[in-house]
C-alpha positions as CSV (number, residue, x, y, z in Angstrom):
1,M,64.8,172.8,98.8
2,P,63.8,173.6,95.2
3,T,60.4,175.1,94.7
4,S,58.1,173.7,92.0
5,A,57.0,176.0,89.1
6,A,53.4,177.2,89.0
7,R,51.0,175.0,86.9
8,Y,48.1,176.4,84.9
9,L,45.1,174.5,83.8
10,I,43.8,175.4,80.3
11,A,40.3,174.2,79.6
12,V,39.2,174.1,76.0
13,I,35.4,173.9,75.6
14,A,33.9,171.8,72.8
15,F,30.4,172.9,72.0
16,D,27.9,171.6,69.5
17,R,29.0,172.2,65.9
18,V,32.5,173.2,66.8
19,I,35.1,172.8,64.1
20,P,37.7,170.3,65.3
21,F,40.6,172.4,64.0
22,H,39.5,175.2,66.5
23,L,39.9,172.7,69.3
24,S,43.4,171.7,68.1
25,V,44.9,175.3,68.1
26,P,44.9,175.9,71.9
27,C,46.1,172.2,72.4
28,L,49.0,172.9,70.1
29,V,49.8,176.4,71.5
30,F,49.7,175.4,75.2
31,G,50.7,171.8,74.8
32,E,54.1,172.5,73.1
33,V,57.2,171.4,74.9
34,I,59.0,174.4,76.2
35,A,62.8,174.3,76.9
36,N,62.4,174.8,80.6
37,G,59.3,172.7,81.0
38,N,55.6,173.3,80.1
39,P,53.6,175.1,82.9
40,F,50.3,174.3,81.2
41,D,47.9,171.3,81.5
42,V,45.5,171.3,78.7
43,V,42.1,169.4,78.7
44,V,39.3,169.4,76.2
45,C,35.9,169.5,77.8
46,A,32.3,169.2,76.5
47,G,30.1,172.2,77.0
48,A,27.3,169.8,78.2
49,L,26.8,166.1,78.9
50,G,25.4,164.1,76.0
51,V,26.3,164.1,72.3
52,C,28.4,166.8,70.8
53,R,28.4,167.1,67.0
54,P,31.6,168.7,66.0
55,H,31.2,169.7,62.3
56,G,28.7,166.9,61.6
57,R,30.3,164.0,63.5
58,A,28.7,162.8,66.7
59,V,31.0,162.4,69.8
60,S,29.7,161.2,73.1
61,A,30.6,163.5,76.0
62,G,30.6,161.9,79.4
63,A,31.7,163.0,82.9
64,L,35.2,162.2,84.0
65,R,35.7,161.1,87.6
């Protein structure tokens, strides 16, 4: 019976006034397709509920269920 590879959750925190490029870097690094499969799940999360203003643009941050 084959065993499944370990999975790792990478949470990227988007805080107020964050530069969107800084959010993209870990998504690119950990989200890349690797020859033998990607062991990482990447999610971008808000630092708090409400409105996050990354570099001057308002983005609504709600809870996921």
